[in-house]
Structure formats: structure tokens, C-alpha cells
C-alpha positions in Angstrom: 0.0 -0.1 -0.1 1.4 3.3 -1.0 2.0 6.1 1.5 0.0 9.0 1.6 2.1 12.2 0.9 1.7 14.8 3.5 0.5 17.9 2.4 2.7 20.8 3.7 0.9 22.7 6.4 0.3 26.5 5.6 2.6 28.8 7.4 1.2 30.8 10.1 2.3 34.0 11.2 2.1 35.5 14.4 0.8 39.1 14.5 1.1 41.5 17.5 -0.1 45.1 17.4 2.6 47.5 18.6 1.2 50.9 17.9 -2.5 51.9 18.9 -5.2 52.6 16.2 -6.1 55.5 18.0 -6.0 58.4 15.6 -5.4 56.4 12.5 -7.5 56.5 9.4 -10.9 54.3 9.8 -9.6 52.0 7.2 -6.4 51.0 9.3 -8.5 50.5 12.1 -10.8 48.2 10.3 -7.9 46.3 9.0 -6.6 45.8 12.4 -10.2 44.6 13.4 -10.5 42.0 10.7 -7.1 40.9 11.6 -8.5 39.9 14.9 -6.6 42.5 16.7 -8.7 44.5 19.2 -6.3 46.1 21.4 -2.7 47.3 21.8 -0.2 44.6 22.7 -2.6 41.9 21.5 -1.3 39.1 19.5 -3.2 36.7 17.1 -2.1 33.6 15.0 -3.4 33.9 11.3 -2.7 31.5 8.4 -0.3 32.9 5.9 -2.2 33.7 2.4 -2.3 36.5 0.0 -5.4 38.3 1.8 -3.5 38.4 5.1 -0.6 39.6 3.5 -2.2 42.5 1.9 -3.8 43.6 5.0 -0.5 43.4 6.5 0.8 45.6 4.0 -1.8 48.3 4.7 -1.0 48.3 8.4 2.7 47.3 8.7 3.5 50.4 10.6 1.3 49.3 13.4 2.4 45.6 14.0 4.7 43.1 14.4 5.0 39.8 12.1 6.8 36.7 12.8 6.5 33.0 11.1 5.4 30.3 13.4 7.1 27.0 13.3 4.7 24.1 13.7 5.8 23.2 17.3 5.3 27.1 18.4 1.5 27.4 17.7 
């Protein structure tokens, strides 16, 4: 019987909000909310995909992003 090939797990990103969204444009605040960030210094884990990357590009000055290895999540 042939072994099943394991599909590679999608990478995950640890996103931490390092700057407050107060006083920022409404689109930036909405993007933070869409990423799951509700308050300053909060951290969330999201799957790495083009939609998330686009949101991160928009608020790159407000967040810190790190790749998560399988054992860390």
C-alpha cells in the first residue's frame, strides 16, 4: 500500500499590534479588527495567505509579524 504524501501545512503568522490604532484612518482601524486585533499589544495567529499579507502591508507600521513554526503554535 502506498504511503500518503503529507501535504505541507500552510505557514502561520504571529501578528502583534505594537502601535495603537487611535488617531489612525478608519480603514487602518478596520483592517486591524479584520486581522483579529482588538487592543494594543494583543497577539493573534493567522494563516499565511495573500489576503492576510495584503492587510498586513496596509498596517505594517502598526504591527510586528513573525512566522510560526509547527511546534510553537
